[in-house]
C-alpha positions as CSV (number, residue, x, y, z in Angstrom):
1,M,78.8,109.3,131.5
2,P,77.9,110.7,128.0
3,I,74.2,109.7,128.5
4,R,72.1,111.2,131.0
5,Y,68.3,111.6,131.7
6,K,66.6,115.0,130.4
7,I,63.8,114.1,133.1
8,D,63.4,113.2,136.5
9,V,62.2,109.5,135.4
10,L,60.6,108.8,138.8
11,A,59.0,112.1,139.2
12,A,57.4,111.5,135.6
13,L,56.4,107.9,136.4
14,K,54.6,109.3,139.5
15,A,52.7,111.9,137.7
16,A,51.4,109.4,135.4
17,G,50.1,107.5,138.3
18,Y,52.9,104.9,138.9
19,S,54.0,105.4,142.4
20,S,57.1,103.4,143.7
21,T,54.6,101.1,145.7
22,R,52.5,100.6,142.4
23,L,55.9,99.9,140.3
24,R,56.9,97.3,142.5
25,K,53.6,95.7,143.5
26,E,52.7,95.2,140.0
27,K,56.1,93.8,139.2
28,L,56.8,96.6,136.6
29,M,60.1,97.5,138.0
30,G,62.3,96.4,141.1
31,Q,63.7,98.3,143.9
32,A,67.2,98.1,142.5
33,T,66.2,99.6,139.3
34,M,64.3,102.6,141.1
35,T,67.6,103.1,143.1
36,Q,69.5,103.7,140.0
37,L,67.1,105.9,138.5
38,R,67.3,108.1,141.8
39,R,71.1,108.2,141.4
40,G,70.9,109.2,137.9
41,E,72.6,105.9,136.8
42,L,71.6,104.1,133.5
43,V,69.1,101.2,133.7
44,S,68.8,98.2,131.0
45,W,67.2,98.4,127.8
46,L,64.4,96.5,129.0
47,N,63.9,98.8,131.8
48,I,64.0,101.7,129.3
49,G,61.4,99.9,127.2
50,T,59.1,99.9,130.4
51,I,59.5,103.4,131.0
52,C,58.9,104.4,127.5
53,R,55.7,102.1,127.6
54,L,54.3,103.5,130.9
55,L,55.0,107.1,129.8
56,N,54.0,106.7,126.0
57,C,57.3,108.2,124.8
58,Q,60.3,107.3,123.1
59,P,64.0,106.8,124.7
60,G,65.2,110.3,123.1
61,D,62.3,111.9,125.3
62,I,63.9,110.9,128.5
63,M,67.7,110.7,127.8
64,E,70.2,112.6,125.8
65,Y,73.8,112.4,124.7
66,V,76.2,114.9,126.1
67,D,79.5,115.4,124.8
68,E,82.0,115.3,127.8
69,S,84.7,117.2,125.9
70,E,82.2,120.0,125.6
71,A,80.4,119.7,128.9
72,G,83.3,121.6,130.9
73,Q,83.4,124.6,128.7
């Protein structure tokens, strides 16, 4: 996958005061989405928007493009 996370999103959310329990309780993010984030899998743009709102950041602050042909070198 040429897009990956630059940061540990769940750790950043926790540092900002959003624990897994709070995210679920306030219906900010579902368990399936949090599991995808733990596995480093990409989530929907809606979820990226929520993450950026909660962390007050831009998508480029949490994700990056990696050229797969250069990654193995």
